Biotite code that builds the C-alpha atoms (Angstrom):
import biotite.structure as struc

atoms = struc.array([
    struc.Atom([-8.967, -26.641, -34.392], chain_id="A", res_id=1, res_name="UNK", atom_name="CA", element="C"),
    struc.Atom([-4.627, -27.336, -34.485], chain_id="A", res_id=2, res_name="UNK", atom_name="CA", element="C"),
    struc.Atom([-2.938, -26.885, -31.629], chain_id="A", res_id=3, res_name="UNK", atom_name="CA", element="C"),
    struc.Atom([-0.629, -24.564, -33.549], chain_id="A", res_id=4, res_name="UNK", atom_name="CA", element="C"),
    struc.Atom([-3.590, -21.793, -33.688], chain_id="A", res_id=5, res_name="UNK", atom_name="CA", element="C"),
    struc.Atom([-3.343, -21.329, -29.735], chain_id="A", res_id=6, res_name="UNK", atom_name="CA", element="C"),
    struc.Atom([-0.877, -19.962, -27.466], chain_id="A", res_id=7, res_name="UNK", atom_name="CA", element="C"),
    struc.Atom([0.904, -22.287, -25.244], chain_id="A", res_id=8, res_name="UNK", atom_name="CA", element="C"),
    struc.Atom([0.276, -21.149, -21.630], chain_id="A", res_id=9, res_name="UNK", atom_name="CA", element="C"),
    struc.Atom([3.840, -22.703, -20.751], chain_id="A", res_id=10, res_name="UNK", atom_name="CA", element="C"),
    struc.Atom([7.255, -23.946, -22.508], chain_id="A", res_id=11, res_name="UNK", atom_name="CA", element="C"),
    struc.Atom([9.592, -26.405, -21.118], chain_id="A", res_id=12, res_name="UNK", atom_name="CA", element="C"),
    struc.Atom([13.070, -26.178, -22.920], chain_id="A", res_id=13, res_name="UNK", atom_name="CA", element="C"),
    struc.Atom([14.819, -29.444, -22.366], chain_id="A", res_id=14, res_name="UNK", atom_name="CA", element="C"),
    struc.Atom([17.698, -28.958, -25.265], chain_id="A", res_id=15, res_name="UNK", atom_name="CA", element="C"),
    struc.Atom([20.828, -30.504, -24.331], chain_id="A", res_id=16, res_name="UNK", atom_name="CA", element="C"),
    struc.Atom([18.984, -32.667, -21.991], chain_id="A", res_id=17, res_name="UNK", atom_name="CA", element="C"),
    struc.Atom([18.710, -36.796, -22.370], chain_id="A", res_id=18, res_name="UNK", atom_name="CA", element="C"),
    struc.Atom([16.461, -39.467, -21.484], chain_id="A", res_id=19, res_name="UNK", atom_name="CA", element="C"),
    struc.Atom([14.640, -39.885, -19.377], chain_id="A", res_id=20, res_name="UNK", atom_name="CA", element="C"),
    struc.Atom([14.685, -35.631, -18.046], chain_id="A", res_id=21, res_name="UNK", atom_name="CA", element="C"),
    struc.Atom([12.916, -34.553, -21.444], chain_id="A", res_id=22, res_name="UNK", atom_name="CA", element="C"),
    struc.Atom([9.575, -36.928, -20.556], chain_id="A", res_id=23, res_name="UNK", atom_name="CA", element="C"),
    struc.Atom([10.075, -36.697, -16.580], chain_id="A", res_id=24, res_name="UNK", atom_name="CA", element="C"),
    struc.Atom([10.107, -33.047, -16.759], chain_id="A", res_id=25, res_name="UNK", atom_name="CA", element="C"),
    struc.Atom([7.105, -32.779, -18.998], chain_id="A", res_id=26, res_name="UNK", atom_name="CA", element="C"),
    struc.Atom([5.090, -34.846, -17.062], chain_id="A", res_id=27, res_name="UNK", atom_name="CA", element="C"),
    struc.Atom([5.925, -32.650, -13.449], chain_id="A", res_id=28, res_name="UNK", atom_name="CA", element="C"),
    struc.Atom([5.018, -29.496, -15.343], chain_id="A", res_id=29, res_name="UNK", atom_name="CA", element="C"),
    struc.Atom([1.742, -31.365, -16.904], chain_id="A", res_id=30, res_name="UNK", atom_name="CA", element="C"),
    struc.Atom([0.978, -32.048, -13.188], chain_id="A", res_id=31, res_name="UNK", atom_name="CA", element="C"),
    struc.Atom([1.197, -28.470, -12.127], chain_id="A", res_id=32, res_name="UNK", atom_name="CA", element="C"),
    struc.Atom([-0.996, -27.166, -15.375], chain_id="A", res_id=33, res_name="UNK", atom_name="CA", element="C"),
    struc.Atom([-4.919, -26.541, -15.079], chain_id="A", res_id=34, res_name="UNK", atom_name="CA", element="C"),
    struc.Atom([-7.249, -28.611, -17.597], chain_id="A", res_id=35, res_name="UNK", atom_name="CA", element="C"),
    struc.Atom([-7.213, -27.214, -21.230], chain_id="A", res_id=36, res_name="UNK", atom_name="CA", element="C"),
    struc.Atom([-3.689, -25.403, -20.698], chain_id="A", res_id=37, res_name="UNK", atom_name="CA", element="C"),
    struc.Atom([-0.992, -26.008, -23.780], chain_id="A", res_id=38, res_name="UNK", atom_name="CA", element="C"),
    struc.Atom([2.552, -27.026, -22.874], chain_id="A", res_id=39, res_name="UNK", atom_name="CA", element="C"),
    struc.Atom([5.224, -26.269, -25.688], chain_id="A", res_id=40, res_name="UNK", atom_name="CA", element="C"),
    struc.Atom([8.065, -28.508, -25.309], chain_id="A", res_id=41, res_name="UNK", atom_name="CA", element="C"),
    struc.Atom([11.444, -27.841, -27.177], chain_id="A", res_id=42, res_name="UNK", atom_name="CA", element="C"),
    struc.Atom([14.089, -30.358, -27.582], chain_id="A", res_id=43, res_name="UNK", atom_name="CA", element="C"),
    struc.Atom([17.044, -31.563, -29.591], chain_id="A", res_id=44, res_name="UNK", atom_name="CA", element="C"),
    struc.Atom([17.247, -35.328, -28.294], chain_id="A", res_id=45, res_name="UNK", atom_name="CA", element="C"),
    struc.Atom([15.866, -37.120, -31.062], chain_id="A", res_id=46, res_name="UNK", atom_name="CA", element="C"),
    struc.Atom([14.885, -40.376, -29.083], chain_id="A", res_id=47, res_name="UNK", atom_name="CA", element="C"),
    struc.Atom([12.266, -37.608, -27.218], chain_id="A", res_id=48, res_name="UNK", atom_name="CA", element="C"),
    struc.Atom([10.863, -37.216, -31.046], chain_id="A", res_id=49, res_name="UNK", atom_name="CA", element="C"),
    struc.Atom([9.399, -40.336, -30.256], chain_id="A", res_id=50, res_name="UNK", atom_name="CA", element="C"),
    struc.Atom([8.928, -41.005, -26.646], chain_id="A", res_id=51, res_name="UNK", atom_name="CA", element="C"),
    struc.Atom([6.869, -37.569, -25.916], chain_id="A", res_id=52, res_name="UNK", atom_name="CA", element="C"),
    struc.Atom([4.247, -38.292, -28.392], chain_id="A", res_id=53, res_name="UNK", atom_name="CA", element="C"),
    struc.Atom([4.103, -41.970, -27.048], chain_id="A", res_id=54, res_name="UNK", atom_name="CA", element="C"),
    struc.Atom([3.516, -40.667, -23.699], chain_id="A", res_id=55, res_name="UNK", atom_name="CA", element="C"),
    struc.Atom([0.850, -38.205, -24.844], chain_id="A", res_id=56, res_name="UNK", atom_name="CA", element="C"),
    struc.Atom([-0.804, -41.044, -26.340], chain_id="A", res_id=57, res_name="UNK", atom_name="CA", element="C"),
    struc.Atom([-0.713, -43.230, -22.978], chain_id="A", res_id=58, res_name="UNK", atom_name="CA", element="C"),
    struc.Atom([-2.073, -40.371, -21.136], chain_id="A", res_id=59, res_name="UNK", atom_name="CA", element="C"),
    struc.Atom([-4.606, -39.331, -23.699], chain_id="A", res_id=60, res_name="UNK", atom_name="CA", element="C"),
    struc.Atom([-3.450, -35.873, -24.379], chain_id="A", res_id=61, res_name="UNK", atom_name="CA", element="C"),
    struc.Atom([-3.969, -34.034, -27.646], chain_id="A", res_id=62, res_name="UNK", atom_name="CA", element="C"),
    struc.Atom([-0.350, -33.650, -28.902], chain_id="A", res_id=63, res_name="UNK", atom_name="CA", element="C"),
    struc.Atom([0.927, -32.156, -32.338], chain_id="A", res_id=64, res_name="UNK", atom_name="CA", element="C"),
    struc.Atom([4.458, -31.936, -33.404], chain_id="A", res_id=65, res_name="UNK", atom_name="CA", element="C"),
    struc.Atom([4.531, -27.958, -34.648], chain_id="A", res_id=66, res_name="UNK", atom_name="CA", element="C"),
    struc.Atom([7.994, -27.983, -35.993], chain_id="A", res_id=67, res_name="UNK", atom_name="CA", element="C"),
    struc.Atom([10.578, -30.440, -36.872], chain_id="A", res_id=68, res_name="UNK", atom_name="CA", element="C"),
    struc.Atom([14.045, -28.715, -37.805], chain_id="A", res_id=69, res_name="UNK", atom_name="CA", element="C"),
    struc.Atom([15.818, -32.267, -37.943], chain_id="A", res_id=70, res_name="UNK", atom_name="CA", element="C"),
    struc.Atom([18.303, -31.367, -34.944], chain_id="A", res_id=71, res_name="UNK", atom_name="CA", element="C"),
    struc.Atom([15.279, -29.927, -32.847], chain_id="A", res_id=72, res_name="UNK", atom_name="CA", element="C"),
    struc.Atom([11.848, -30.083, -32.496], chain_id="A", res_id=73, res_name="UNK", atom_name="CA", element="C"),
    struc.Atom([8.584, -28.159, -30.757], chain_id="A", res_id=74, res_name="UNK", atom_name="CA", element="C"),
    struc.Atom([5.613, -30.297, -29.548], chain_id="A", res_id=75, res_name="UNK", atom_name="CA", element="C"),
    struc.Atom([2.292, -28.987, -28.163], chain_id="A", res_id=76, res_name="UNK", atom_name="CA", element="C"),
    struc.Atom([0.543, -31.165, -25.500], chain_id="A", res_id=77, res_name="UNK", atom_name="CA", element="C"),
    struc.Atom([-2.824, -29.993, -24.242], chain_id="A", res_id=78, res_name="UNK", atom_name="CA", element="C"),
    struc.Atom([-3.825, -31.209, -20.587], chain_id="A", res_id=79, res_name="UNK", atom_name="CA", element="C"),
    struc.Atom([-7.028, -32.675, -20.931], chain_id="A", res_id=80, res_name="UNK", atom_name="CA", element="C"),
    struc.Atom([-9.375, -33.728, -17.668], chain_id="A", res_id=81, res_name="UNK", atom_name="CA", element="C"),
    struc.Atom([-10.562, -36.988, -18.957], chain_id="A", res_id=82, res_name="UNK", atom_name="CA", element="C"),
    struc.Atom([-6.680, -37.964, -19.078], chain_id="A", res_id=83, res_name="UNK", atom_name="CA", element="C"),
    struc.Atom([-5.176, -40.420, -17.066], chain_id="A", res_id=84, res_name="UNK", atom_name="CA", element="C"),
    struc.Atom([-3.798, -39.416, -13.630], chain_id="A", res_id=85, res_name="UNK", atom_name="CA", element="C"),
    struc.Atom([0.229, -38.677, -14.104], chain_id="A", res_id=86, res_name="UNK", atom_name="CA", element="C"),
    struc.Atom([2.939, -40.287, -12.632], chain_id="A", res_id=87, res_name="UNK", atom_name="CA", element="C"),
    struc.Atom([6.169, -39.145, -12.900], chain_id="A", res_id=88, res_name="UNK", atom_name="CA", element="C"),
    struc.Atom([8.579, -41.625, -11.348], chain_id="A", res_id=89, res_name="UNK", atom_name="CA", element="C"),
])
C-alpha cells in the first residue's frame, strides 16, 4: 500500500527553515510518535529534498515524496518499530 493512501497522524511544516532544522525537528517529532504512525513533512528547503530521504533510509523508515511542486515538497514518513534508535543531536 502506498503511504499516500493513509491520512498522516501529524504534520511538520518547516517551510522557511534551513539546515539542520528540518531534519532535527523531524527526528524530534518521530521520537514522540507511536509505531505505525505517519508523519507528513512540508518543506521548501531544497537540500532537505535529499537529506530527509537519506535520514529515513538510515533509520529504515518507509518514506515517500508525495508532492514535489519545484518550490516546495511533501514527504510522508512512517515510524516503524524495527527502525534504529533515533538521535536528534
